Every structure is written in C-alpha cells, then in structure tokens.
C-alpha positions as CSV (number, residue, x, y, z in Angstrom):
1,X,-151.7,6.6,38.8
2,X,-154.3,3.9,40.2
3,X,-158.0,4.2,40.5
4,X,-157.6,5.1,44.1
5,X,-155.2,6.9,44.2
6,X,-156.7,9.3,41.6
7,X,-160.3,9.6,43.7
8,X,-158.4,10.4,46.7
9,X,-156.7,13.0,44.8
10,X,-159.4,14.4,43.2
11,X,-161.8,14.3,46.4
12,X,-158.7,16.0,48.3
13,X,-158.7,19.0,45.2
14,X,-162.1,19.3,45.6
15,X,-162.7,20.3,49.4
16,X,-159.4,21.9,49.4
17,X,-161.3,24.3,46.1
18,X,-165.0,24.1,48.3
19,X,-163.5,25.3,51.5
20,X,-161.8,28.5,49.4
21,X,-165.0,28.9,48.3
22,X,-166.5,29.1,51.7
23,X,-163.6,31.4,53.0
24,X,-164.0,33.6,49.9
25,X,-167.6,33.7,50.8
26,X,-167.8,34.4,54.2
27,X,-164.8,36.7,53.9
28,X,-167.4,39.0,51.8
29,X,-170.1,38.2,54.2
30,X,-168.2,40.4,56.4
31,X,-167.9,43.2,53.9
32,X,-171.8,42.7,53.3
33,X,-173.1,44.1,56.8
34,X,-174.6,46.8,56.7
35,X,-172.9,49.6,57.2
36,X,-173.4,51.2,60.4
37,X,-173.9,54.7,61.3
38,X,-171.2,56.3,63.0
39,X,-172.6,58.3,66.7
40,X,-171.4,61.7,69.1
41,X,-173.6,62.1,72.2
42,X,-173.5,65.0,74.6
43,X,-173.6,62.5,77.7
44,X,-173.9,65.2,80.0
45,X,-174.8,64.4,83.9
46,X,-174.2,60.9,85.1
47,X,-177.8,61.1,86.4
48,X,-178.7,61.0,83.1
49,X,-178.3,56.8,83.7
50,X,-181.6,56.8,86.1
51,X,-183.7,60.0,84.8
52,X,-186.1,59.8,81.9
53,X,-185.8,63.1,80.5
54,X,-185.6,64.6,76.7
55,X,-181.9,63.6,76.4
56,X,-182.0,60.3,77.1
57,X,-185.5,59.7,74.9
58,X,-184.1,60.9,72.3
59,X,-181.1,58.4,72.8
60,X,-183.8,56.2,73.2
61,X,-185.2,56.9,69.9
62,X,-182.1,57.3,67.7
63,X,-180.9,53.6,68.7
64,X,-184.1,52.4,67.1
65,X,-183.5,54.3,63.7
66,X,-181.0,51.7,62.6
67,X,-180.8,48.2,62.2
68,X,-179.1,46.7,65.4
69,X,-175.0,46.4,65.3
70,X,-173.5,43.4,65.7
71,X,-171.2,45.0,68.7
72,X,-170.3,48.2,69.4
73,X,-166.9,50.0,70.1
74,X,-167.1,52.8,72.6
75,X,-164.6,56.2,72.5
76,X,-165.4,58.0,76.3
77,X,-163.8,61.0,77.7
78,X,-163.5,59.0,81.0
79,X,-161.0,56.5,79.9
80,X,-157.6,58.4,79.5
81,X,-154.0,56.3,79.1
82,X,-151.0,56.8,78.1
83,X,-150.6,54.7,75.1
84,X,-153.7,53.5,73.1
85,X,-155.4,50.5,74.3
86,X,-159.2,48.2,73.8
87,X,-161.0,46.9,76.6
88,X,-161.0,42.6,75.8
89,X,-162.2,40.9,79.0
90,X,-165.3,38.4,78.6
91,X,-167.3,40.4,81.0
92,X,-166.4,44.3,81.0
93,X,-167.0,45.7,84.5
94,X,-169.5,48.6,85.2
95,X,-167.5,51.0,86.4
96,X,-168.7,54.2,88.9
97,X,-166.4,57.0,88.2
98,X,-167.8,59.5,90.3
99,X,-168.8,60.3,93.3
100,X,-171.3,62.9,95.3
101,X,-174.3,60.7,93.3
102,X,-177.4,58.8,95.0
103,X,-176.9,55.4,95.3
104,X,-179.3,54.0,93.3
105,X,-176.9,55.6,90.6
106,X,-174.3,53.2,91.9
107,X,-176.6,50.0,92.4
108,X,-176.8,50.2,88.1
109,X,-175.0,47.4,86.3
110,X,-174.7,47.1,82.5
111,X,-173.9,43.7,82.0
112,X,-173.3,44.0,78.4
113,X,-170.5,41.3,77.3
114,X,-167.7,42.2,76.2
115,X,-166.0,41.3,72.6
116,X,-162.2,39.7,71.9
117,X,-163.4,39.4,68.5
118,X,-163.7,43.0,68.1
119,X,-160.8,44.2,70.5
120,X,-158.3,41.9,67.8
121,X,-160.2,43.4,64.6
122,X,-159.6,46.9,65.7
123,X,-155.9,45.6,66.7
124,X,-155.4,44.8,63.6
125,X,-157.4,47.9,62.1
126,X,-155.5,50.5,63.7
127,X,-151.7,50.6,62.0
128,X,-150.4,53.7,62.9
129,X,-149.6,52.6,66.5
130,X,-149.5,49.1,68.7
131,X,-152.6,48.8,70.4
132,X,-152.7,47.4,74.1
133,X,-155.9,44.7,74.9
134,X,-156.7,45.9,78.3
135,X,-157.9,43.7,81.1
136,X,-157.9,45.9,83.6
137,X,-160.6,48.4,82.8
138,X,-164.3,47.8,82.0
139,X,-167.1,50.4,81.2
140,X,-166.7,53.6,82.6
141,X,-170.2,55.7,82.7
142,X,-169.2,57.4,79.6
143,X,-170.3,54.7,77.4
144,X,-172.8,52.9,80.4
145,X,-174.7,55.7,80.9
146,X,-175.4,56.4,77.5
147,X,-175.6,52.3,76.1
148,X,-178.3,52.2,79.0
149,X,-181.0,54.0,77.1
150,X,-179.5,52.9,73.6
151,X,-179.7,49.4,74.4
152,X,-181.1,49.1,77.9
153,X,-181.3,45.3,77.4
154,X,-177.1,44.9,77.6
155,X,-178.0,42.5,74.6
156,X,-174.8,43.4,72.2
157,X,-171.0,42.9,73.0
158,X,-169.0,46.5,73.6
159,X,-166.0,47.5,73.8
160,X,-164.1,50.3,74.4
161,X,-161.0,52.2,73.0
162,X,-158.4,54.3,75.3
163,X,-157.7,57.8,74.8
164,X,-154.0,58.9,74.6
165,X,-153.5,61.7,76.9
166,X,-150.0,62.2,75.0
167,X,-150.9,63.0,72.0
168,X,-152.6,65.9,70.1
169,X,-155.9,66.2,68.3
170,X,-154.4,64.9,64.8
171,X,-153.8,61.8,66.0
172,X,-156.9,61.0,67.3
173,X,-158.2,62.4,64.1
174,X,-156.1,60.3,62.0
175,X,-156.1,56.8,64.3
176,X,-159.9,57.3,64.4
177,X,-160.4,57.5,60.1
178,X,-158.8,54.0,60.2
179,X,-161.7,52.4,62.4
180,X,-164.2,53.6,59.4
181,X,-164.2,49.7,57.7
182,X,-165.3,48.6,60.8
183,X,-169.1,49.8,60.0
184,X,-169.0,48.3,57.2
185,X,-168.8,45.0,59.1
186,X,-171.2,45.7,61.5
187,X,-169.8,47.1,64.4
188,X,-171.2,50.9,65.9
189,X,-168.7,53.2,66.9
190,X,-169.8,56.0,69.7
191,X,-167.8,58.9,70.4
192,X,-169.6,60.3,74.2
193,X,-168.2,63.3,75.2
194,X,-169.8,66.9,75.1
195,X,-168.4,69.0,72.6
196,X,-168.9,72.2,75.1
197,X,-167.4,70.9,78.6
198,X,-166.2,73.8,81.2
199,X,-166.3,73.1,84.5
200,X,-165.0,76.1,85.9
201,X,-167.9,78.2,84.6
202,X,-171.1,75.7,85.4
203,X,-173.9,76.3,86.9
204,X,-175.3,73.4,88.4
205,X,-178.3,74.5,89.6
206,X,-178.9,74.8,85.5
207,X,-178.5,71.6,84.5
208,X,-182.2,70.9,82.8
209,X,-183.3,71.3,79.3
210,X,-183.5,75.0,78.4
211,X,-181.3,76.3,81.1
212,X,-179.8,80.1,80.8
213,X,-176.3,79.3,78.8
214,X,-173.3,81.6,78.3
215,X,-172.9,83.5,75.5
216,X,-169.2,81.9,74.4
217,X,-170.8,78.7,75.0
218,X,-173.7,79.8,72.6
219,X,-171.1,80.7,69.8
220,X,-168.7,77.6,70.2
221,X,-171.6,75.0,69.7
222,X,-172.7,76.8,66.9
223,X,-169.6,77.5,65.2
224,X,-168.5,73.8,66.0
225,X,-171.8,72.7,64.3
226,X,-171.4,74.9,60.9
227,X,-167.7,73.2,60.6
228,X,-169.1,70.2,61.0
229,X,-171.5,70.5,58.5
230,X,-169.1,72.0,55.7
231,X,-167.2,69.1,56.4
232,X,-164.5,71.5,57.6
233,X,-162.4,69.6,59.8
234,X,-159.0,71.2,60.0
235,X,-160.3,74.4,62.5
236,X,-161.9,71.7,64.9
237,X,-158.1,69.9,64.7
238,X,-156.4,72.9,65.5
239,X,-159.8,74.2,67.9
240,X,-156.9,75.4,70.8
241,X,-155.2,78.1,68.1
242,X,-159.2,79.3,67.1
243,X,-161.3,81.6,68.8
244,X,-161.1,82.3,72.4
245,X,-165.0,80.7,72.7
246,X,-163.4,77.1,71.3
247,X,-160.6,77.2,73.9
248,X,-163.3,78.1,77.1
249,X,-165.6,75.6,75.8
250,X,-162.9,72.6,75.1
251,X,-160.0,73.7,78.1
252,X,-159.1,70.2,78.4
253,X,-159.5,68.1,75.5
254,X,-161.0,65.1,76.9
255,X,-164.7,65.7,76.1
256,X,-163.7,66.9,73.3
257,X,-161.6,64.3,71.4
258,X,-165.0,62.2,71.0
259,X,-166.6,64.0,68.8
260,X,-163.2,64.3,67.1
261,X,-163.2,60.4,66.3
262,X,-167.0,60.9,65.3
263,X,-166.5,63.2,62.6
264,X,-163.2,61.5,61.4
265,X,-165.5,58.6,60.4
266,X,-167.5,60.5,58.1
267,X,-167.2,59.3,54.7
268,X,-168.0,61.2,51.3
269,X,-171.3,60.3,50.2
270,X,-173.1,60.8,53.8
271,X,-174.5,63.6,55.7
272,X,-174.9,64.6,59.2
273,X,-177.8,65.5,61.4
274,X,-177.4,66.6,64.9
275,X,-180.5,66.1,67.6
276,X,-180.4,66.9,72.0
277,X,-179.0,70.7,70.6
278,X,-179.0,72.3,73.7
279,X,-176.4,73.8,76.5
280,X,-177.2,72.8,79.9
281,X,-175.5,73.9,83.1
282,X,-174.4,77.0,81.9
283,X,-171.2,75.3,80.2
284,X,-172.0,72.0,78.9
285,X,-173.3,71.2,75.4
286,X,-175.7,67.7,74.8
287,X,-175.4,68.7,71.5
288,X,-175.4,65.5,69.7
289,X,-174.9,63.9,66.0
290,X,-175.2,61.0,63.8
291,X,-173.3,60.3,60.1
292,X,-174.7,58.0,57.4
293,X,-175.2,57.0,54.2
294,X,-177.2,60.2,52.4
C-alpha cells in the first residue's frame, strides 16, 4: 500500500472511531440527565389559572424543589381520544375548553413551544400500542392552568399525551410504566386531574379551601392516599369494583386516570409526598403528589 493511501485509510479509521466514541458519549449524556420527579396535580377549577390562592402558591413552590426540566409531558383529564396520541406541533395552541368563566380567563395564553423530539421519543418508548402524532390539538386547560403556575415563563417545551377512552385502567397503568425512562432524560411527567371528581354532588358555592366535604369524598381521598403510600396499586386499578366511595369519587374515569399514570411511574427506591390535600366544592379533591428518589 502506498504511503498516501495508508495515511488516508488510517485517518479514516481514526475518524470513525472518534465519531463512535462521540456517539457513545452523547448517548450516555442522555441517560445522565438528572432524573426528574413525577407529579400528579389536582387541578380543580380553571379559575386557578388566574387566581393566587394556597393551591396555586403550592404549585409554584413545588416547581422550585427540583431542577428545571428539559421538557414536560402532560397527561390531562381533558384530552380523550380513540387511540393514543401525543401532540407534535412546534407551537401548540392554548385551548380554552370551558364556558361560563370571565373573559380574563379566555385571554390567558401559555405560549410554550412543543417538542418534536419528545413526541418522537414517546412514540418510540411506548411498545404496547401505536402512538399517533397529533397536530390538531394543543395545550388544554388541564395542562396550561397548572403549568402557568409551575413555570410562569412558559420557557419549557411541552407535549400532551391523550387518554384512550376505549381502554380500561390496567391498560393506562401499563402504558404509563413504559414512560419511566423519559424521566432519566430530563423529562418532567405531570398528570393533571382530580382523585375525587363528581359534579353530581358538587357545591359550587364552596370551592374555596376549607369548605365542607361529603363523607364519602373524605373516605375515598383518605383511602387513595393510604394505598399509594403502601404501594398497593391493584385496588386503585380495580377501583370500579372497590368501595361505593371509590365509585362515587370517579363516576367517569378521565379525571382519575392522570393519577394512575403518575403512580405507575414510581420506582422501588422512591418516596411519595402529598400536597394541597383538601376537598373543595364538597366533591372535588385538590390532593396532589410528587414521586422522587428517597
């Protein structure tokens, strides 16, 4: 072999090895991001987005207890679909999916960017079902009303994962477990709903902190917490066949399921802490939780 060709060949091998090493380093870096906690937020009334109260103050404080995430994946009670989807647009719309509230609430915008990277990563991570990439949704109030208090600057990319209304609770629990690895890549996963959410028994004149709660709502809220503390998730998954209080707490599943997504993410050496542990409007629980390393 001529000297010039030998040098070219050698340089080519060195370059390939260097690129290979660089890829290994960058791949490792992805796994070396600080592992994010997982949150479930009892979001309550959309008015929390424009009010300063003890619930929203706590949301803001919780957002300061850990490092700023690279991106956020939100599972909201207010995006139900047939099939499972993630938002994949660059600039998600702020969706005002409610009525009967003051214009000030409709004027709120939460201009967070989307994240095609996280949408694709979520699609790749979930093996149990096909994940669609949606460009016809945005950020609904279950998502932005909470994030507006957690991260007021709207400077973190956000995507939403939909709830497949055709599937049972076990399906959602199993799907959520597959998302755990995203936390090691700097992704904050937020479930937004309410453990106890029953409009039939609501007292909308008592939506403030400290309002009277119905006995069954108190019982359900307490038992939910005890089961979560004990890492006993089976009764929570099978809640429809549990006590009457459980059935009244979640007569429809959409506000309950985001909590299921959050608890499914709990690892062996992680702890659970609760905050905003109150019932408002007689039959709505603001109880929220954080899962993090012990």
